[in-house]
C-alpha positions as CSV (number, residue, x, y, z in Angstrom):
1,M,110.3,236.7,75.6
2,Q,113.7,236.0,74.1
3,A,112.1,234.0,71.2
4,R,109.7,236.8,70.4
5,L,112.5,239.3,70.5
6,A,114.5,237.1,68.1
7,A,111.5,236.9,65.9
8,G,111.2,240.7,65.9
9,I,114.9,241.1,65.0
10,A,114.4,238.5,62.2
11,V,111.6,240.6,60.7
12,L,113.7,243.7,60.6
13,L,116.6,241.9,59.0
14,A,114.4,240.0,56.6
15,A,112.4,243.0,55.4
16,T,115.6,244.6,54.1
17,A,117.3,241.5,52.8
18,G,114.5,239.9,50.8
19,Y,112.0,242.6,49.8
20,A,113.7,243.7,46.6
21,V,113.4,240.2,45.1
22,W,109.9,239.1,46.1
23,A,108.2,242.5,45.6
24,P,106.1,242.8,42.4
25,A,108.6,245.3,40.9
26,A,111.5,242.9,41.0
27,A,113.8,243.3,38.0
28,A,114.6,240.5,35.6
29,A,117.5,238.3,36.4
30,P,120.8,239.4,35.0
31,A,122.8,237.2,32.7
32,V,124.6,234.6,34.8
33,P,128.2,234.1,33.8
34,T,129.4,230.5,33.9
35,E,132.8,231.1,32.3
36,P,134.5,231.1,35.7
37,L,133.0,227.8,36.6
38,A,134.0,226.3,33.2
39,R,137.5,227.6,33.4
40,A,138.0,226.4,36.9
41,A,136.7,222.9,36.0
42,A,138.9,222.8,32.9
43,A,142.0,223.9,35.0
44,F,141.3,221.2,37.5
45,L,141.1,218.5,34.8
46,A,144.3,219.8,33.1
47,A,146.2,219.3,36.3
48,L,145.4,215.6,36.7
49,E,147.5,212.6,35.8
50,P,145.8,210.2,33.3
51,A,144.7,207.8,36.0
52,Q,143.2,210.6,38.1
53,R,141.4,212.1,35.1
54,A,139.9,208.7,34.3
55,L,138.3,208.9,37.8
56,A,137.4,212.6,37.7
57,C,135.8,212.8,34.3
58,Q,133.1,210.7,32.7
59,P,131.2,211.1,29.4
60,L,128.1,213.4,29.5
61,G,125.9,210.5,28.6
62,T,126.4,208.4,31.8
63,A,123.7,208.3,34.4
64,E,126.0,208.9,37.3
65,L,124.6,212.4,38.1
66,E,121.3,210.8,38.8
67,R,122.9,208.7,41.6
68,W,123.1,211.4,44.1
69,N,123.3,210.5,47.8
70,F,124.7,211.8,51.1
71,V,125.4,208.8,53.3
72,P,129.0,207.9,54.2
73,G,130.6,206.0,51.4
74,R,132.8,206.1,48.3
75,Y,131.4,208.0,45.3
76,A,132.3,208.3,41.7
77,G,134.9,211.0,40.9
78,L,138.3,211.9,42.3
79,E,138.4,212.0,46.1
80,L,140.2,214.8,47.9
81,G,142.5,212.2,49.5
82,A,143.7,211.2,46.0
83,M,144.7,214.7,45.1
84,T,147.9,216.5,45.6
85,P,147.7,219.8,47.6
86,P,147.8,221.9,44.4
87,Q,145.1,219.7,42.9
88,R,143.0,220.2,46.0
89,E,143.3,223.9,45.6
90,L,142.0,223.7,42.0
91,A,139.1,221.5,43.2
92,R,138.3,224.2,45.8
93,A,138.4,226.8,43.0
94,V,135.7,224.8,41.2
95,L,133.5,225.0,44.3
96,Q,134.3,228.7,44.7
97,A,133.0,229.3,41.2
98,L,129.7,227.6,42.1
99,L,129.2,228.5,45.7
100,S,128.9,231.7,47.7
101,T,131.5,232.4,50.5
102,T,128.8,231.3,53.0
103,G,128.0,228.2,51.0
104,L,131.6,227.1,50.7
105,A,132.1,227.8,54.4
106,K,129.2,225.5,55.2
107,V,130.6,222.7,53.0
108,R,134.0,223.0,54.7
109,A,132.5,222.9,58.2
110,I,130.4,219.8,57.3
111,E,133.6,218.1,56.0
112,D,135.4,219.0,59.3
113,L,132.6,217.4,61.3
114,E,133.9,214.0,60.0
115,N,137.0,214.5,62.2
116,L,134.7,215.1,65.2
117,L,132.6,212.0,64.4
118,R,135.7,209.9,64.0
119,S,137.1,211.0,67.3
120,T,133.7,210.5,69.1
121,E,133.0,207.1,67.7
122,S,136.5,205.8,68.1
123,A,136.4,206.8,71.7
124,Q,133.3,204.7,72.0
125,G,135.1,201.7,70.6
126,Q,133.4,201.8,67.2
127,D,135.0,201.4,63.8
128,A,135.0,205.0,62.5
129,S,137.3,204.5,59.5
130,H,134.4,205.7,57.2
131,R,134.5,209.0,58.9
132,D,137.0,210.6,56.6
133,P,137.0,214.2,55.3
134,D,139.2,213.0,52.4
135,R,136.4,211.0,50.9
136,Y,134.6,213.9,49.2
137,A,134.7,213.4,45.5
138,L,134.6,215.8,42.5
139,L,133.1,214.4,39.3
140,L,132.9,216.1,35.9
141,L,130.7,214.9,33.1
142,G,131.6,216.1,29.7
143,E,134.4,218.5,28.8
144,P,134.0,221.9,30.6
145,S,134.5,224.9,28.3
146,P,133.2,228.5,28.2
147,G,129.9,228.4,26.3
148,G,129.9,224.6,26.4
149,T,127.7,221.9,27.9
150,F,128.9,219.9,30.9
151,A,127.9,218.8,34.4
152,L,129.6,218.4,37.8
153,R,128.9,216.9,41.1
154,Y,130.7,217.3,44.5
155,Q,129.6,214.6,47.0
156,G,130.4,212.9,50.2
157,H,128.8,212.5,53.7
158,H,126.2,215.1,54.1
159,V,127.1,217.0,51.0
160,S,125.7,216.6,47.5
161,L,126.1,219.5,45.1
162,Q,125.2,219.4,41.4
163,A,125.5,221.8,38.5
164,V,124.4,221.4,34.8
165,V,125.7,224.0,32.3
166,Q,124.1,223.9,28.9
167,N,125.5,226.1,26.1
168,G,127.2,228.2,28.7
169,V,124.2,228.7,30.9
170,L,123.6,227.2,34.4
171,V,120.3,225.5,34.0
172,G,120.2,223.3,37.1
173,S,121.8,223.0,40.5
174,T,119.6,220.5,42.3
175,P,119.3,218.2,44.1
176,R,121.3,220.3,46.6
177,F,121.8,218.6,49.9
178,L,123.6,219.7,53.1
179,G,123.5,218.0,56.4
180,S,125.1,218.3,59.8
181,N,126.0,215.8,62.5
182,P,126.0,217.0,65.1
183,H,123.7,219.9,64.5
184,A,125.1,221.7,67.6
185,G,128.7,220.8,68.3
186,P,130.6,220.7,71.6
187,T,131.1,224.5,71.4
188,G,127.4,225.1,70.4
189,T,128.4,226.0,66.9
190,R,125.6,225.1,64.4
191,V,126.6,224.9,60.7
192,L,122.9,225.0,59.7
193,G,121.8,227.2,62.5
194,A,120.2,229.9,60.3
195,E,118.0,227.3,58.7
196,E,116.6,226.5,62.2
197,D,116.4,230.0,63.7
198,L,114.6,231.7,60.8
199,A,112.0,228.9,60.6
200,R,111.3,229.2,64.4
201,A,111.1,233.0,64.1
202,F,108.6,232.6,61.3
203,L,106.5,230.3,63.5
204,W,106.5,232.8,66.3
205,L,105.1,235.5,64.0
206,L,102.0,233.4,63.1
207,D,98.7,233.8,64.9
208,E,96.8,230.8,66.2
209,A,94.8,230.3,63.0
210,Q,97.9,230.4,60.9
211,V,99.7,228.0,63.2
212,A,96.8,225.6,62.9
213,K,97.4,225.6,59.2
214,A,101.2,225.5,59.3
215,V,101.5,222.5,61.7
216,I,100.6,219.5,59.7
217,S,101.6,216.8,62.2
218,D,102.7,216.5,65.9
219,T,105.3,214.0,64.8
220,A,108.2,214.8,62.5
221,P,109.1,212.3,59.7
222,A,112.3,210.4,60.4
223,D,114.1,212.0,57.5
224,I,113.5,214.3,54.5
225,L,110.9,212.9,52.2
226,L,112.5,213.8,48.9
227,G,115.7,211.7,49.4
228,P,117.7,209.9,46.7
229,G,115.6,207.9,44.3
230,V,112.4,209.7,45.2
231,R,110.6,211.7,42.5
232,P,109.5,215.2,43.7
233,A,105.9,214.4,42.9
234,A,105.9,212.0,45.9
235,L,105.6,215.0,48.1
236,G,102.0,215.4,47.0
237,A,99.9,218.5,47.2
238,R,101.1,221.7,49.0
239,R,100.1,221.8,52.7
240,G,100.6,224.3,55.5
241,V,100.1,228.0,55.6
242,A,100.1,229.7,52.2
243,W,102.0,232.9,51.2
244,R,98.7,234.6,50.2
245,D,97.5,234.3,53.8
246,L,100.7,236.0,55.3
247,S,101.3,239.6,56.4
248,A,104.2,241.5,54.8
249,G,106.4,240.9,57.9
250,Q,105.7,237.2,57.8
251,R,106.4,237.0,54.1
252,A,109.7,238.8,54.6
253,V,110.9,236.2,57.2
254,L,109.8,233.3,55.0
255,W,111.5,234.8,52.0
256,R,114.7,235.3,54.0
257,L,114.6,231.7,55.0
258,L,114.3,230.7,51.4
259,E,117.2,233.0,50.6
260,V,119.4,231.2,53.1
261,Y,119.0,228.0,51.0
262,A,119.4,229.7,47.7
263,H,122.5,231.6,48.7
264,V,124.5,228.5,49.2
265,L,125.1,229.2,45.5
266,R,127.2,232.1,44.2
267,G,125.2,235.4,44.2
268,P,124.2,235.5,40.5
269,F,123.2,231.8,40.5
270,A,121.1,232.3,43.7
271,L,119.4,235.4,42.4
272,D,118.5,233.6,39.2
273,E,116.9,230.8,41.2
274,L,115.0,233.2,43.5
275,L,113.7,235.2,40.6
276,R,112.5,232.1,39.0
277,V,110.5,231.3,42.1
278,R,109.1,234.9,42.1
279,A,108.2,234.7,38.4
280,E,106.0,231.7,38.9
281,G,103.9,233.5,41.5
282,L,104.1,233.2,45.2
283,D,100.4,232.9,46.3
284,E,100.6,229.1,46.4
285,L,104.0,229.0,48.1
286,S,103.4,227.2,51.5
287,F,105.2,226.5,54.7
288,A,104.5,223.3,56.7
289,W,105.9,222.2,60.1
290,A,105.8,218.8,61.7
291,G,107.0,217.7,65.1
292,S,107.7,219.6,68.3
293,R,108.1,223.4,68.5
294,E,110.5,223.0,71.5
295,R,114.2,223.4,70.8
296,G,116.0,220.1,71.2
297,Q,113.0,218.0,70.1
298,G,112.5,216.4,66.7
299,H,111.1,218.8,64.1
300,Y,110.7,219.1,60.4
301,Y,109.5,221.8,57.9
302,R,109.3,222.3,54.2
303,I,108.8,225.3,51.8
304,H,106.8,224.0,48.9
305,G,106.4,226.1,45.7
306,V,105.0,225.6,42.3
307,H,108.2,224.0,40.9
308,F,110.3,223.2,43.9
309,A,110.5,222.1,47.5
310,V,113.0,222.8,50.3
311,E,113.0,220.3,53.2
312,Y,114.6,220.4,56.7
313,D,114.6,217.5,59.1
314,C,116.1,217.3,62.6
315,T,115.1,214.1,64.3
316,Q,118.0,211.7,64.3
317,G,120.7,211.6,67.0
318,G,118.4,212.9,69.7
319,A,117.3,215.7,67.4
320,N,120.8,216.8,66.9
321,H,121.4,215.7,63.3
322,V,120.0,217.8,60.4
323,H,119.3,217.0,56.8
324,T,118.3,219.7,54.3
325,V,117.6,219.5,50.6
326,W,116.3,221.6,47.7
327,R,114.6,219.7,44.9
328,D,113.4,221.1,41.6
329,F,110.5,219.4,39.9
330,A,111.7,220.1,36.4
331,R,115.4,220.9,36.7
332,D,117.0,218.3,38.9
333,S,120.3,217.6,37.3
334,G,119.7,214.0,36.2
335,D,116.5,215.0,34.5
336,L,118.2,217.9,32.7
337,L,121.0,215.7,31.4
338,R,118.6,213.1,30.1
339,R,116.5,215.7,28.2
340,H,119.6,217.4,26.8
341,L,120.9,214.1,25.4
342,E,117.5,213.2,24.0
343,E,117.0,216.6,22.3
344,Q,120.6,217.2,21.2
345,H,121.9,213.8,20.5
346,G,118.8,211.6,19.9
347,R,119.6,209.3,22.8
348,K,116.8,207.6,24.8
């Protein structure tokens, strides 16, 4: 009963939150200003010492942006721990220019989980030195300027954010990865809770025939399928229940779930991404679920569109460890940079 009530509430919220974008009369996307992002990135670089700048900035032609990942480690760029407090604030300003308030809060909360993991693993006698919220690194490629062409990446454990700006326009922001370990902390707080709850609400709204289409396997994969080094085409054909077979209420909840992922980005950037999804047509958009439908059991889902896929996986750590990713089949950052260099600079 509580689950059905939650699903009903989700419908009411989703119907007002998402309809204006996915309805046929949706307006064209407004111009997306990137000047704040360029100015914030330039201000960050200007505040660095030469040795720091050498770490924080690489030429646009390097392939580093293609080397995205999310496991604990050391990544190219300038780490938070190597910055002074004022420099950290400037780095945060770069993220504020790219992300929404909610998106930035999720990133900060994921970083804070490193302290929890360090405490938990140290108490178990493990070496937890790699659990370090200071190891998140900001990397710029090219010289950021209003109207210019540059790229950036912010990366560390369970966070990989990319942006490519070409001639002053944000043309790519994927792969975009956020993860959470634990998914539900000691106080019950879930950084990526909306990503779970709305998917479950959507499932509750499906009838038996729709559920039979949506559930593609009783076993969830051990992780997202479109991880680092995997081409989006590896996902194969779209499976699950299709948008064209959904009611208006079901569509509203599925669209609201998609909005949760898009609105990690700042409002204009998120709207541009959603309107691109809408412009390509929604009939073939599909939702697929794998694994248990019981809370606390391993589960996975994906939203698969014409040009993109969103994945969510919660199987590790006793189904208390979440990975999510948004991949774009044409505009992943590494692909965009490669095409730009080939077209504008004749590089292969």
